[in-house]
C-alpha positions in Angstrom: 69.2 128.1 87.7 67.0 130.6 85.8 69.2 133.6 85.2 66.2 136.0 85.5 65.2 134.7 88.9 65.7 138.1 90.5 64.1 140.1 87.7 60.9 142.1 88.6 57.9 143.2 86.6 56.3 146.6 87.0 52.5 145.9 87.1 51.4 149.6 87.2 53.5 152.0 85.2 50.9 154.7 84.6 51.5 158.2 86.0 48.7 160.8 86.6 49.6 164.5 85.8 47.2 167.3 86.7 48.7 170.1 84.6 50.1 169.8 81.1 52.5 172.7 81.3 56.0 172.4 79.8 57.4 171.9 83.3 54.9 169.2 84.0 55.7 167.5 80.7 59.3 167.5 81.7 58.4 166.1 85.1 56.2 163.4 83.4 59.0 162.5 81.0 61.4 162.3 83.9 59.1 160.1 86.0 58.5 157.8 83.0 62.2 157.5 82.3 62.8 156.7 86.0 60.2 153.9 85.8 61.7 152.5 82.6 65.2 152.7 84.0 64.1 151.0 87.2 62.4 148.2 85.1 65.4 147.7 82.8 67.9 148.0 85.7 66.0 145.4 87.6 66.0 143.0 84.7 69.7 143.5 84.0 70.5 143.3 87.7 68.7 140.1 87.9 70.5 138.6 84.9 73.9 139.7 86.3 73.1 138.5 89.8 71.8 135.2 88.6 74.9 134.7 86.4 77.2 135.4 89.3 75.4 133.1 91.7 75.3 130.3 89.1 79.0 130.7 88.4 79.8 130.8 92.1 78.0 127.5 92.8 79.6 125.8 89.8 83.0 126.9 91.1 82.3 126.4 94.8 84.3 123.2 95.0 87.5 124.9 94.0 87.0 127.8 96.4 89.3 128.2 99.4 89.1 131.5 101.3 90.0 132.1 104.9 88.5 134.7 107.1 91.9 136.5 107.3 91.9 137.1 103.5 88.3 138.0 103.1 87.3 140.1 106.1 87.9 143.4 104.4 86.9 142.5 100.8 83.8 143.8 99.2 81.1 141.4 98.1 82.1 141.8 94.4 85.7 141.0 95.2 84.7 137.9 97.0 82.6 136.6 94.1 85.4 137.3 91.7 88.3 136.0 93.6 86.8 132.8 95.1 85.9 131.2 91.8 89.3 129.4 91.7 91.5 127.9 94.4 93.6 130.7 95.7 97.2 130.3 96.7 96.7 132.9 99.4 95.0 130.3 101.7 98.2 128.3 102.1 100.4 131.3 101.9 98.6 133.1 104.8 98.2 130.1 107.0 101.5 128.3 106.4 105.1 129.2 106.8 108.0 127.7 104.9 108.7 125.6 107.9 105.2 124.4 108.5 103.2 123.3 105.5 99.6 122.2 106.1 98.2 119.8 103.6 94.9 120.4 101.9 93.3 123.7 101.0 90.7 124.0 103.7 92.1 124.4 107.2 88.9 124.3 109.3 85.2 123.7 109.0 84.6 127.4 109.1 86.6 127.8 105.8 84.6 125.1 103.9 82.0 126.0 101.3 78.4 125.4 102.3 77.6 121.8 103.0 74.2 122.5 101.5 75.8 122.4 98.1 76.1 118.9 96.5 77.5 117.9 93.1 76.7 115.3 90.5 79.3 112.5 89.8 80.4 114.2 86.6 81.0 117.5 88.4 83.0 115.8 91.2 85.2 114.1 88.6 85.6 117.4 86.6 86.6 119.5 89.6 89.0 117.0 91.1 90.6 114.7 88.5 93.5 117.1 87.8 94.6 116.7 91.5 94.6 112.8 91.3 97.8 111.1 90.1 98.8 107.6 88.9 101.8 106.0 90.7 104.2 103.4 89.3 106.7 101.9 91.6 109.6 99.5 91.0 111.7 97.4 93.4 114.3 96.8 90.7 112.7 93.5 89.6 109.0 94.1 89.2 106.6 97.0 88.9 103.5 97.9 90.9 100.8 100.5 90.5 98.7 102.7 92.8 97.0 106.1 93.0 97.6 109.3 95.0 96.3 112.8 95.4 97.9 116.2 95.7 97.5 117.8 99.1 99.9 120.8 98.6 100.8 123.0 95.7 104.4 122.4 96.7 104.0 118.9 95.2 103.2 116.8 98.3 101.1 113.7 97.4 99.3 111.2 99.7 99.0 107.5 98.9 99.0 104.2 100.8 102.1 103.0 102.6 101.7 99.6 100.9 102.0 101.2 97.5 105.5 102.5 98.1 106.6 100.1 100.8 109.3 98.3 98.8 109.9 100.8 96.1 113.4 101.7 94.9 111.9 104.2 92.4 108.6 106.1 92.2 107.1 107.7 89.1 104.0 109.9 89.1 101.7 110.7 86.2 99.3 113.6 86.3 96.0 113.8 84.4 97.6 115.9 81.7 100.0 113.0 81.1 103.0 114.9 82.5 105.4 112.6 84.4 107.6 113.2 87.4 110.1 111.3 89.6 109.0 111.3 93.2 110.7 110.7 96.5 109.2 109.2 99.6 109.0 111.8 102.4 107.7 109.6 105.1 105.0 107.1 106.1 102.8 105.8 108.9 102.6 102.1 108.5 100.0 101.6 111.2 97.4 103.6 109.2 98.7 102.6 105.8 99.6 106.2 104.6 102.6 107.6 103.0 103.6 111.0 101.6 105.7 111.4 98.4 106.8 114.6 96.7 107.4 115.8 93.2 108.9 119.1 91.9 106.1 120.5 89.8 107.1 122.3 86.6 103.9 124.5 86.7 101.0 125.3 88.9 99.2 122.3 90.5 96.1 122.2 92.6 95.4 120.4 95.8 92.2 118.7 96.9 89.9 119.9 99.7 89.6 117.9 102.9 86.1 117.1 104.2 85.2 115.4 107.5 84.9 111.7 107.6 83.1 112.0 110.9 80.2 113.5 109.0 79.6 110.3 107.0 76.6 108.1 107.7 75.7 104.7 106.4 74.0 105.1 103.0 75.8 108.3 102.0 77.1 108.4 98.4 80.9 108.3 97.9 83.0 108.6 94.8 86.4 107.1 94.1 88.9 108.3 91.4 91.9 106.0 90.7 93.8 103.8 88.4 92.5 100.2 88.6 94.9 97.6 87.3 97.4 100.3 86.7 96.4 101.0 83.1 92.7 101.9 83.4 93.8 105.4 84.4 91.6 108.0 86.1 88.5 105.9 86.5 85.5 107.1 88.5 83.4 104.7 90.6 80.5 105.4 92.8 79.0 103.6 95.8 77.6 104.2 99.3 79.0 104.0 102.7 78.2 100.4 103.8 79.5 100.5 107.3 81.6 102.6 109.7 84.4 101.8 112.1 85.5 98.4 110.7 88.8 97.1 112.1 90.5 95.6 109.1 93.7 93.5 109.1 95.5 94.5 105.9 98.2 91.9 106.5 100.7 94.5 107.8 100.3 93.3 111.4 98.0 96.3 112.2 94.3 96.4 112.5 93.3 99.7 110.9 90.0 101.5 111.5 88.2 101.9 108.1 84.8 102.6 106.7 83.3 100.1 104.3 81.9 100.9 100.8 80.6 99.0 97.8 82.3 101.5 95.4 84.5 99.4 93.1 88.1 99.5 94.4 90.6 97.3 92.7 94.4 96.8 92.5 95.8 100.1 91.4 93.1 102.1 93.2 95.1 102.0 96.4 96.0 105.4 97.8 93.3 107.2 95.8 90.9 109.8 97.2 87.4 109.0 98.2 85.0 112.0 97.9 81.7 112.8 99.6 78.7 114.3 97.8 80.1 117.8 98.4 83.3 116.9 96.5 85.5 116.8 99.6 88.1 114.1 100.4 86.8 112.0 103.2 88.9 108.9 102.8 91.7 107.0 101.2 91.0 103.8 99.2 93.1 101.1 100.8 91.8 97.5 100.8 89.2 95.1 99.5 88.2 91.5 100.1 88.2 89.5 96.9 87.2 86.0 95.9 84.6 84.3 93.7 82.1 84.5 96.5 82.7 88.1 97.6 81.4 91.3 96.0 81.5 94.9 97.1 83.6 94.7 100.2 86.0 97.6 99.9 87.6 99.7 102.7 88.9 103.2 103.1 91.0 105.0 105.7 88.9 107.9 107.2 90.6 111.2 106.5 90.0 112.5 110.0 92.2 109.7 111.4 95.2 110.6 109.3 95.0 114.3 108.5 97.3 115.5 111.3 99.7 112.6 110.5 99.9 113.8 106.9 100.9 117.3 108.0 103.5 115.9 110.4 105.0 113.7 107.7 105.2 116.7 105.4 106.9 118.8 108.0 109.0 116.3 110.0 109.3 113.2 107.8 107.5 111.1 110.4 104.7 111.1 112.9 105.9 112.3 116.3 104.8 110.9 119.6 104.5 107.3 118.5 105.5 104.9 121.3 108.6 102.7 121.2 109.3 99.7 123.5 112.7 99.0 121.9 112.3 95.3 121.1 112.2 93.1 118.0 109.4 90.5 118.5 107.8 87.6 116.7 104.9 85.2 117.3 105.9 82.1 115.4 109.0 80.0 115.4 110.2 78.7 112.1 112.4 75.6 111.6 113.7 74.7 108.2 114.3 71.1 107.2 115.8 71.5 103.8 112.9 72.3 101.5 110.4 71.6 104.3 109.5 74.4 106.8 107.9 73.9 110.2 106.1 76.7 112.1 105.0 76.8 115.7 102.7 79.5 117.0 103.7 81.4 120.2 100.9 82.7 122.5 102.2 86.2 122.8 105.0 88.3 121.3 108.5 86.8 121.9 111.5 89.1 122.2 114.3 88.4 119.7 116.4 91.6 120.2 116.5 94.5 122.6 117.8 97.9 121.4 120.5 99.7 123.3 119.4 102.6 125.5 115.7 102.0 124.9 112.8 101.7 127.3 113.1 97.9 127.1 116.8 97.8 128.1 116.3 100.4 130.9 113.3 98.4 132.3 115.2 95.1 132.3 113.4 93.1 129.6 115.4 90.1 128.3 115.7 88.3 125.0 113.4 85.3 125.2 110.7 87.1 127.3 107.2 86.6 125.9 104.9 89.6 126.2 101.5 88.3 127.2 99.8 91.4 128.5 100.1 95.2 128.1 98.3 96.9 131.0 94.8 95.4 131.0 95.0 94.0 127.4 95.9 90.3 126.9 98.5 89.9 124.1 98.3 86.7 122.0 100.1 87.9 118.9 102.4 90.5 117.5 99.5 92.0 115.5 97.5 92.4 118.7 100.5 94.0 120.5 101.0 96.5 117.6 97.3 97.4 117.7 97.1 97.9 121.4 100.4 99.9 121.4 99.0 102.3 118.8 96.7 103.7 121.5 99.8 104.9 123.5 102.0 107.9 123.1 105.7 108.3 123.8 106.3 109.2 127.5 103.3 107.0 128.6 104.0 104.5 131.4 103.0 101.0 130.6 103.2 97.7 132.5 104.2 94.6 130.5 103.4 91.1 131.8 106.0 88.8 130.4 106.5 85.0 130.6 110.1 84.4 131.5 111.1 80.8 131.7 107.7 79.7 132.8 107.2 82.5 135.4 105.1 85.6 134.8 106.7 88.9 135.7 105.3 92.5 135.6 107.7 95.1 134.2 107.0 98.8 134.2 108.6 101.1 131.6 108.3 104.6 130.1 107.7 104.3 126.4 110.2 106.0 124.1 109.5 107.8 120.8 109.5 105.9 117.6 111.5 107.4 114.7 111.4 105.6 111.3 114.5 103.7 110.2 115.4 101.5 107.3 112.8 98.7 106.9 113.8 95.3 108.2 115.1 93.2 105.3 115.8 90.0 107.3 113.3 87.8 109.2 110.1 89.0 107.6 108.1 87.6 110.5 110.0 89.8 113.0 108.7 93.3 113.9 110.5 96.2 115.5 108.4 97.8 118.3 
């Protein structure tokens, strides 16, 4: 931007004086000085104004100001104080008992969506809030990416990155390293929150709205492909919206598709829109010699409230619980040979005590074949359909019991995370 964009030129600076008396000379000199001062003042004012506006735009991405903190400020104070991310946003909006992730808390707080940034600017403004993650299960190591969502040290990543981890190590862009602990997770949307104890000030990223995305929009990914190509930037476009993707966890997850390069080690990294806001979490890709550019991201709108609940409670409240352990294939071992038989539905192996299932009269061996109006042909399908319910909802299960179909009504309980199942990997607790 031209710094003199607001400067003005005085086209006619001549002054007519009728009497050349000492008083009139003084008046003439005074008028001339006023004109000169106005001219110089206009030029200097233009330079200063242009400089402030240019600086404000370049710093817009790291601005986070709520209406509560700015309503009584002067324009000069706003321009000065909003050039960096302020801690007052989270301090004013959050209590010690209720921490909200991200810097921006509503669309009204966001910088203008008219402002867009080049790839190098998006990288520059955000890379310090992206982290590399190394996990170990005691036998092998794995790698992923995460991003800071709170100055208290909370970091978002994928659930599958930390799923089996006995230890988690985080590396910041400045190469400082921290041990991290898993705060909680939401497997059905492949998200997890971990936490470090920062030694100094750290900055969180700014949430955008994934619902604003359209096919063809530019998106940018920062991550750690292969675990050692740290803090890599890739760019692509939104290829499609609302894809139901089976990540192998037994859940079909709603994601948007992109051709931005996402590889092993990118999982859990932030996906930015052209305004520099986080609109997604890099999660999955299809890979083979015949497949290129099929990568998928969890929309931030789908998980933003879940992230806050995990931070504050350690889990997502309101998730439904039937109270059963189910499977959809029967496995028989014959020495080194294994035989599998598919089951059409979800067969109950165990029933929890004092759960919705036990109270409703479900039995071990029952095969769930329908949930309300949805036919159930697999455990994965049951998990997907169940994710649309909340605890306290009434559901009707149709079960196949010894060849006879029976309808059983139950009030769904509330799921709370427990230790992951270590036996029978094909059995799921619902």
